[in-house]
C-alpha positions in Angstrom: 35.1 3.9 -9.3 32.8 6.9 -9.6 34.2 10.0 -11.3 34.8 13.2 -9.3 34.2 15.4 -12.3 30.7 17.0 -11.7 30.5 18.1 -15.4 30.9 14.7 -16.5 28.5 13.1 -14.0 25.8 15.7 -14.9 26.2 14.9 -18.8 26.0 11.1 -18.3 22.8 11.6 -15.9 21.2 13.8 -18.6 21.8 11.3 -21.2 20.6 8.3 -19.1 17.4 10.3 -17.9 16.7 11.1 -21.5 16.9 7.4 -22.3 14.6 6.5 -19.3 12.2 9.0 -20.6 12.0 7.5 -23.9 12.2 3.8 -22.7 10.0 3.7 -19.7 6.4 2.7 -20.1 4.9 5.2 -17.6 5.9 7.7 -14.9 6.0 4.9 -12.1 8.7 3.1 -14.1 10.6 6.2 -14.8 10.7 7.4 -11.0 11.9 3.8 -9.9 14.6 3.8 -12.3 15.7 7.4 -11.6 15.7 6.3 -7.8 18.1 3.5 -8.8 20.2 5.6 -10.9 20.6 8.3 -8.2 21.6 5.6 -5.6 24.5 4.3 -7.9 25.5 7.7 -9.4 26.6 9.7 -6.3 28.6 7.1 -4.4 28.8 3.5 -3.5 26.4 1.9 -1.0 23.5 4.4 -1.0 19.8 4.1 -0.7 17.5 6.6 -2.4 14.1 7.8 -1.9 12.2 10.4 -4.2 9.5 12.4 -2.3 6.8 14.4 -4.0 3.4 15.9 -2.9 0.9 14.8 -5.3 -2.1 15.6 -3.0 -0.3 18.4 -0.7 1.1 15.6 1.5 4.6 14.1 1.1 4.8 10.8 -0.4 7.7 8.5 -1.3 6.9 7.9 -5.1 9.9 5.7 -5.6 12.8 4.3 -3.8 16.0 2.2 -4.5 15.3 0.0 -1.7 13.0 -0.6 1.4 15.5 1.3 3.7 15.0 4.6 1.9 11.3 4.3 2.0 11.2 3.4 5.7 13.4 6.3 6.6 11.3 8.7 4.6 8.2 7.3 6.3 9.9 8.0 9.8 10.1 11.5 8.8 6.5 11.8 7.5 5.2 10.2 10.8 6.9 12.7 13.2 6.4 15.5 10.5 10.1 16.5 10.6 13.4 15.6 9.3 16.1 16.5 6.6 13.8 15.3 3.7 10.8 17.6 4.8 13.1 20.4 5.8 14.5 20.4 2.2 11.3 20.2 0.5 9.8 22.9 2.7 12.7 25.4 2.4 14.4 24.5 -0.9 17.6 24.0 0.9 20.1 21.3 0.8 20.2 19.5 3.9 23.2 17.3 4.9 23.4 15.1 8.1 27.0 14.2 8.5 26.4 11.8 11.3 23.0 10.9 12.8 24.6 9.9 16.2 25.1 13.8 16.7 22.3 15.3 14.8 20.2 17.5 17.1 18.1 19.4 14.6 15.1 17.1 14.5 14.3 15.3 17.7 13.3 11.7 17.1 14.6 11.5 13.6 18.2 10.7 14.5 17.5 7.9 16.8 15.1 6.1 14.3 17.4 6.8 11.5 20.3 5.2 13.3 18.2 2.3 14.4 17.6 1.5 10.7 21.3 1.7 9.9 21.5 5.2 8.6 24.6 7.1 9.7 24.5 9.9 7.4 21.9 11.6 4.8 21.7 14.2 2.0 18.4 15.7 0.9 18.2 17.9 -2.1 15.4 19.8 -3.3 13.8 19.1 -6.8 13.2 22.3 -8.4 11.9 22.7 -12.0 10.6 25.9 -13.8 11.1 27.8 -10.4 8.7 25.4 -8.8 9.6 23.0 -5.8 8.2 19.6 -6.9 9.8 17.5 -4.2 13.1 16.3 -2.8 15.8 13.6 -3.6 17.0 11.8 -0.6 20.1 9.8 -0.1 21.0 7.9 2.8 24.4 6.0 3.7 25.4 3.2 6.2 28.4 5.2 7.3 29.0 8.6 8.7 30.5 11.5 6.7 29.4 9.7 3.4 28.8 13.0 1.6 31.9 15.0 1.1 32.3 18.0 -1.4 32.6 15.6 -4.5 29.5 13.7 -3.6 27.5 16.9 -3.0 28.4 18.0 -6.3 27.3 14.9 -8.1 24.2 14.7 -6.2 23.3 18.4 -6.8 24.1 17.9 -10.5 22.1 14.9 -10.7 19.1 16.5 -8.9 19.1 19.5 -11.2 18.9 17.3 -14.2 16.4 14.9 -12.6 14.0 17.8 -11.8 13.8 18.8 -15.4 13.3 15.2 -16.5 10.7 14.6 -13.8 8.7 17.8 -14.6 8.6 16.6 -18.3 7.5 13.2 -17.1 4.8 14.7 -15.0 3.6 16.9 -17.9 3.4 13.8 -20.2 1.5 12.0 -17.5 -1.0 14.8 -17.1 -1.3 14.9 -20.9 -2.1 11.4 -21.1 -4.8 11.6 -18.3 -6.2 14.6 -20.1 -6.3 12.4 -23.4 -8.1 9.6 -21.7 -10.7 12.0 -20.1 -11.3 13.5 -23.5 -11.7 9.9 -25.0 -14.2 9.1 -22.3 -16.2 12.2 -22.9 -16.4 11.6 -26.6 -17.6 8.0 -26.0 -20.2 9.3 -23.5 -21.3 11.9 -26.2 -21.7 9.3 -28.8 -23.9 7.1 -26.7 -26.0 9.9 -25.6 -26.5 10.9 -29.3 -27.6 7.5 -30.2 -30.1 7.7 -27.3 -31.4 11.1 -28.4 -32.1 9.7 -31.8 -34.1 7.0 -30.4 -36.2 9.3 -28.2 -36.7 11.7 -31.2 -38.0 8.9 -33.3 -40.3 7.6 -30.6 -41.8 10.9 -29.4 -41.4 12.8 -32.7 -39.8 15.6 -31.0 -36.9 18.0 -31.4 -33.3 17.1 -30.2 -33.7 19.8 -27.3 -37.0 18.0 -26.2 -35.3 14.6 -26.3 -32.3 15.8 -24.2 -34.9 17.2 -21.5 -36.5 13.6 -21.4 -33.1 12.0 -21.1 -32.0 14.3 -18.4 -35.3 13.8 -16.5 -35.0 10.1 -16.6 -31.4 10.4 -15.3 -32.4 12.6 -12.4 -35.6 10.5 -11.4 -33.7 7.4 -11.4 -30.4 8.9 -9.9 -28.4 7.3 -12.6 -25.8 8.9 -14.8 -26.9 10.3 -18.1 -24.7 8.0 -20.1 -26.1 4.8 -18.3 -29.6 5.9 -19.0 -28.8 6.5 -22.6 -26.9 3.2 -23.0 -30.0 1.3 -21.6 -32.2 3.0 -24.1 -30.1 2.1 -27.1 -29.6 -1.5 -25.9 -33.3 -2.0 -25.3 -34.1 -0.8 -28.9 -31.1 -2.5 -30.8 -30.5 -5.4 -28.5 -26.7 -4.6 -28.6 -24.7 -2.1 -26.7 -24.2 1.2 -28.1 -21.5 2.2 -30.4 -19.2 4.3 -28.2 -17.0 5.8 -31.1 -18.2 6.8 -34.5 -16.9 4.8 -37.4 -15.3 6.8 -40.1 -14.3 5.3 -43.4 -12.5 6.9 -46.3 -14.3 6.9 -49.5 
């Protein structure tokens, strides 16, 4: 039996989401487990979809089951529905019964055809920024009363903060990987410049001009030209990272 105490529910959700952040291997796994947790936290028998806009277009990034993903996609296809309305307006949208829902022509028929009788969409807002929507679907009408709404809103508020942190971590990881790639390219280019300087008896600036000209003439990336030069001289691929040893 799920408790009707919203404060307790929020505290448990915060603790569980914190554990998820620490234990999951990446943001994909975190989102999936968050969807599973939301489906079980609010009330029994729910399906949950999490919608974000990573490229400006709505996308279900995780769902507790295929039903939630399908009903989300129905709304993306007709460009309207409670999920999109919640994400666009920042409003909580409740559909007590899809059999009598007149607000989004086409949604109610398709939702009912997939076995959804009621739904609840809650905006995910973190740091005053709308980042997505949490969508809950139920096979029975009137599934979301005051207690379920409190639990869902409490969970969404906590989840939005955790999600914002997870997204920041993912962005930082991506930035770190980009920096590593840039450093690796720089190391290869430096080695090629050394080869050119020795062969042409020229300055580093002149060696770079030669390397860049070769890149442009062959329509090949600078790093690839540099790698080919080092390999042709040494007989081995270039060292992508400098080796430092403590003395």
